[in-house]
Structures are given as structure tokens and as C-alpha cells.
C-alpha positions in Angstrom: -146.3 25.6 -24.7 -143.7 27.6 -22.9 -144.3 31.2 -21.0 -141.8 34.2 -21.4 -142.1 37.1 -19.1 -140.5 40.3 -19.1 -140.4 41.6 -15.5 -138.9 44.9 -16.6 -141.8 45.7 -18.9 -144.2 44.7 -16.1 -146.4 47.1 -14.4 -147.3 45.0 -11.7 -151.1 45.0 -12.7 -151.6 41.6 -11.3 -154.4 40.5 -14.0 -152.2 37.4 -14.8 -152.3 36.2 -11.2 -155.6 36.9 -10.7 -156.7 35.2 -13.9 -154.5 32.0 -13.2 -152.9 31.8 -9.7 -151.4 28.4 -10.3 -149.1 29.5 -13.0 -148.7 33.3 -12.1 -147.5 35.3 -9.1 -146.3 38.5 -8.0 -143.0 39.6 -6.4 -143.3 40.7 -2.9 -140.8 43.3 -3.5 -142.2 45.2 -6.4 -145.5 43.4 -7.7 -143.8 42.2 -11.1 -144.9 39.2 -12.5 -143.4 35.8 -11.3 -144.0 32.8 -13.3 -144.7 29.7 -11.3 -144.9 27.0 -13.9 -143.1 28.4 -17.4 -144.5 25.2 -19.1 -147.8 24.4 -18.0 -149.8 21.5 -19.0 -151.6 22.0 -22.3 -155.3 21.8 -20.6 -154.4 25.2 -19.3 -153.5 26.8 -22.7 -156.9 28.6 -23.1 -156.7 30.4 -19.5 -152.8 31.2 -19.9 -153.4 32.6 -23.4 -156.3 34.9 -21.6 -153.8 35.9 -19.0 -151.5 37.1 -21.6 -154.1 38.8 -23.5 -155.3 40.8 -20.0 -151.6 41.8 -19.5 -151.8 45.5 -19.7 -147.9 46.1 -20.5 -147.3 43.1 -22.7 -144.9 41.5 -20.6 -146.1 38.3 -21.3 -145.7 35.8 -24.1 -146.4 32.2 -25.2 -144.3 30.1 -27.3 -145.9 26.9 -28.8 
């Protein structure tokens, strides 16, 4: 699994960072998404997918 993030589309809601802080964070400058682990372990797959679903701007995607 590989996480793709579009910081230009991100609105800084922070749902990803709240859902999975070991994989996502927010920029201190503008609050947009920062991916800490673009290829997280498979065990985190369900949580990653949940974070992607919760993103209100659709800035996150997962490639298998």
C-alpha cells in the first residue's frame, strides 16, 4: 500500500492526523497534510483506509 496526498487540495481539517497520527501529521505552516509514512505496514491498512475515507477534501488516496 502506498499513500498519495495532494497538499494543494487539503483543507487542513486534520481528520487523517487525528485518526492515524503515526502515519499522518499536519504542517505547522498551513495545517495541510504531511504523510509521515507513505508505505505503512499492511496491519495499518484498515486504519489508513478509514483516514482516507474521513478526509473531507478527498486529498488522500491509497494505491495497492
